[in-house]
C-alpha atoms as a printed R data frame, in Angstrom:
    type eleno elety resid chain resno      x      y       z
1   ATOM     1    CA   MET     A     1  0.000  0.000   0.000
2   ATOM     2    CA   ARG     A     2  2.777  2.401   0.971
3   ATOM     3    CA   ASN     A     3  4.662  1.686  -2.278
4   ATOM     4    CA   ALA     A     4  1.546  2.262  -4.344
5   ATOM     5    CA   VAL     A     5  1.021  5.689  -2.754
6   ATOM     6    CA   ALA     A     6  4.693  6.570  -3.275
7   ATOM     7    CA   LEU     A     7  4.501  5.541  -6.939
8   ATOM     8    CA   THR     A     8  1.353  7.592  -7.444
9   ATOM     9    CA   VAL     A     9  2.978 10.666  -5.889
10  ATOM    10    CA   CYS     A    10  6.136 10.226  -8.003
11  ATOM    11    CA   ALA     A    11  4.098  9.836 -11.182
12  ATOM    12    CA   ALA     A    12  2.101 12.955 -10.361
13  ATOM    13    CA   LEU     A    13  5.293 14.958  -9.785
14  ATOM    14    CA   LEU     A    14  6.815 13.748 -13.041
15  ATOM    15    CA   MET     A    15  3.662 14.639 -14.943
16  ATOM    16    CA   GLY     A    16  3.349 18.040 -13.256
17  ATOM    17    CA   ALA     A    17  4.986 20.005 -16.058
18  ATOM    18    CA   THR     A    18  2.828 18.471 -18.741
19  ATOM    19    CA   ALA     A    19 -0.366 17.939 -16.758
20  ATOM    20    CA   PHE     A    20 -2.015 20.882 -18.478
21  ATOM    21    CA   ALA     A    21 -0.266 20.508 -21.803
22  ATOM    22    CA   GLY     A    22 -2.471 20.515 -24.846
23  ATOM    23    CA   GLU     A    23 -1.450 19.695 -28.358
24  ATOM    24    CA   THR     A    24  1.973 20.006 -29.906
25  ATOM    25    CA   VAL     A    25  2.667 22.000 -33.058
26  ATOM    26    CA   LEU     A    26  5.901 21.279 -34.944
27  ATOM    27    CA   GLY     A    27  6.999 19.628 -31.688
28  ATOM    28    CA   ALA     A    28  6.303 22.704 -29.504
29  ATOM    29    CA   VAL     A    29  3.983 22.114 -26.544
30  ATOM    30    CA   LEU     A    30  0.959 24.393 -26.190
31  ATOM    31    CA   PRO     A    31 -1.140 24.911 -23.052
32  ATOM    32    CA   ASP     A    32 -4.454 23.049 -23.023
33  ATOM    33    CA   SER     A    33 -6.244 26.419 -23.083
34  ATOM    34    CA   ALA     A    34 -4.753 27.302 -26.489
35  ATOM    35    CA   GLN     A    35 -7.212 27.784 -29.340
36  ATOM    36    CA   LYS     A    36 -6.071 28.030 -32.943
37  ATOM    37    CA   VAL     A    37 -6.755 31.432 -34.544
38  ATOM    38    CA   ALA     A    38 -4.580 31.120 -37.681
39  ATOM    39    CA   GLU     A    39 -1.780 28.977 -39.022
40  ATOM    40    CA   LEU     A    40  0.765 28.513 -36.193
41  ATOM    41    CA   ARG     A    41 -1.047 31.184 -34.116
42  ATOM    42    CA   TYR     A    42 -2.959 30.447 -30.921
43  ATOM    43    CA   ARG     A    43 -4.889 32.350 -28.262
44  ATOM    44    CA   THR     A    44 -4.911 31.260 -24.629
45  ATOM    45    CA   ARG     A    45 -7.637 31.835 -22.059
46  ATOM    46    CA   THR     A    46 -5.023 32.503 -19.373
47  ATOM    47    CA   ASN     A    47 -3.151 35.723 -18.643
48  ATOM    48    CA   LEU     A    48  0.502 36.281 -19.594
49  ATOM    49    CA   GLU     A    49  1.790 35.478 -16.106
50  ATOM    50    CA   ASP     A    50  0.040 32.087 -15.994
51  ATOM    51    CA   THR     A    51  1.105 31.282 -19.553
52  ATOM    52    CA   MET     A    52  4.732 32.057 -18.697
53  ATOM    53    CA   LYS     A    53  4.476 29.885 -15.541
54  ATOM    54    CA   PHE     A    54  3.303 27.021 -17.765
55  ATOM    55    CA   TYR     A    55  6.264 27.492 -20.097
56  ATOM    56    CA   LYS     A    56  8.671 27.835 -17.158
57  ATOM    57    CA   ASN     A    57  7.742 24.248 -16.238
58  ATOM    58    CA   VAL     A    58  7.638 22.858 -19.767
59  ATOM    59    CA   TYR     A    59 10.682 24.718 -21.127
60  ATOM    60    CA   PRO     A    60 13.014 25.736 -18.253
61  ATOM    61    CA   ALA     A    61 14.843 29.021 -18.859
62  ATOM    62    CA   GLN     A    62 18.273 27.442 -18.330
63  ATOM    63    CA   ASN     A    63 17.672 25.160 -21.335
64  ATOM    64    CA   TYR     A    64 15.356 27.391 -23.391
65  ATOM    65    CA   PRO     A    65 16.591 31.018 -23.224
66  ATOM    66    CA   ARG     A    66 14.127 33.885 -23.211
67  ATOM    67    CA   LYS     A    67 14.404 37.216 -25.006
68  ATOM    68    CA   ASN     A    68 12.157 40.191 -24.355
69  ATOM    69    CA   ILE     A    69 10.761 41.300 -27.704
70  ATOM    70    CA   ALA     A    70  8.599 44.186 -26.513
71  ATOM    71    CA   ASN     A    71  7.710 45.833 -23.240
72  ATOM    72    CA   GLN     A    72  5.560 48.844 -24.011
73  ATOM    73    CA   PRO     A    73  2.351 50.140 -22.525
74  ATOM    74    CA   GLY     A    74 -0.312 47.655 -23.574
75  ATOM    75    CA   VAL     A    75  2.110 45.210 -25.234
76  ATOM    76    CA   LYS     A    76  4.432 42.648 -23.674
77  ATOM    77    CA   ALA     A    77  6.209 39.984 -25.714
78  ATOM    78    CA   VAL     A    78  8.732 37.234 -24.986
79  ATOM    79    CA   HIS     A    79 10.539 34.863 -27.338
80  ATOM    80    CA   ILE     A    80 11.474 31.395 -26.072
81  ATOM    81    CA   VAL     A    81 14.376 29.949 -28.064
82  ATOM    82    CA   ASN     A    82 14.425 26.271 -29.022
83  ATOM    83    CA   PRO     A    83 18.171 25.489 -28.888
84  ATOM    84    CA   SER     A    84 17.837 22.357 -31.014
85  ATOM    85    CA   GLY     A    85 16.002 24.247 -33.752
86  ATOM    86    CA   LYS     A    86 14.304 21.017 -34.796
87  ATOM    87    CA   GLY     A    87 10.720 21.516 -35.936
88  ATOM    88    CA   TRP     A    88 10.320 24.927 -34.316
89  ATOM    89    CA   GLU     A    89 12.783 27.759 -33.884
90  ATOM    90    CA   GLY     A    90 10.996 29.304 -30.937
91  ATOM    91    CA   LEU     A    91  7.767 30.597 -29.446
92  ATOM    92    CA   ASN     A    92  6.627 34.210 -29.467
93  ATOM    93    CA   ILE     A    93  4.289 34.777 -26.532
94  ATOM    94    CA   TYR     A    94  2.672 38.162 -26.364
95  ATOM    95    CA   GLU     A    95 -0.077 40.044 -24.582
96  ATOM    96    CA   SER     A    96 -1.990 42.829 -26.279
97  ATOM    97    CA   ASN     A    97 -5.520 44.135 -25.792
98  ATOM    98    CA   ASP     A    98 -5.958 41.856 -22.755
99  ATOM    99    CA   GLU     A    99 -5.323 38.780 -24.929
100 ATOM   100    CA   VAL     A   100 -2.414 36.360 -24.812
101 ATOM   101    CA   ARG     A   101 -1.292 34.900 -28.119
102 ATOM   102    CA   ILE     A   102  1.339 32.337 -29.020
103 ATOM   103    CA   TYR     A   103  3.093 32.104 -32.357
104 ATOM   104    CA   VAL     A   104  5.078 28.955 -33.098
105 ATOM   105    CA   VAL     A   105  8.074 30.086 -35.155
106 ATOM   106    CA   PRO     A   106  8.872 27.290 -37.612
107 ATOM   107    CA   ALA     A   107 12.486 26.171 -37.968
108 ATOM   108    CA   GLY     A   108 14.292 27.977 -40.743
109 ATOM   109    CA   ASP     A   109 11.889 30.953 -40.657
110 ATOM   110    CA   SER     A   110 14.418 33.722 -40.036
111 ATOM   111    CA   GLY     A   111 12.351 36.328 -41.861
112 ATOM   112    CA   LYS     A   112 14.939 36.569 -44.619
113 ATOM   113    CA   LYS     A   113 14.063 35.642 -48.147
114 ATOM   114    CA   LYS     A   114 16.293 33.013 -49.646
115 ATOM   115    CA   PRO     A   115 18.135 34.147 -52.760
116 ATOM   116    CA   LYS     A   116 16.931 32.573 -55.969
117 ATOM   117    CA   LYS     A   117 19.349 30.326 -57.799
118 ATOM   118    CA   LYS     A   118 20.122 31.344 -61.347
């Protein structure tokens, strides 16, 4: 009985980071509250603080660096870097107009156009 309780507690602790994880997009984990609004773009029902707490557990800052993109009145944005670059380059998480949105940046999408071969 004691071992069964200990195993249940251990399993719950191990699952803690992903307990509220929803779907994955290009390998990036989204919160279960995320709703698709466009290709690779999602809206969450939680505030920015709660969304960042979720990602702190799923993608720890020591392994997935963060960069502030914007911090202006009415707009806050953070980029989480995927160091492996496989599937997704990073996540842009931003709050504007009392809405939190997530953009999954696909790998290889640096915003630069590739030169055409002649």
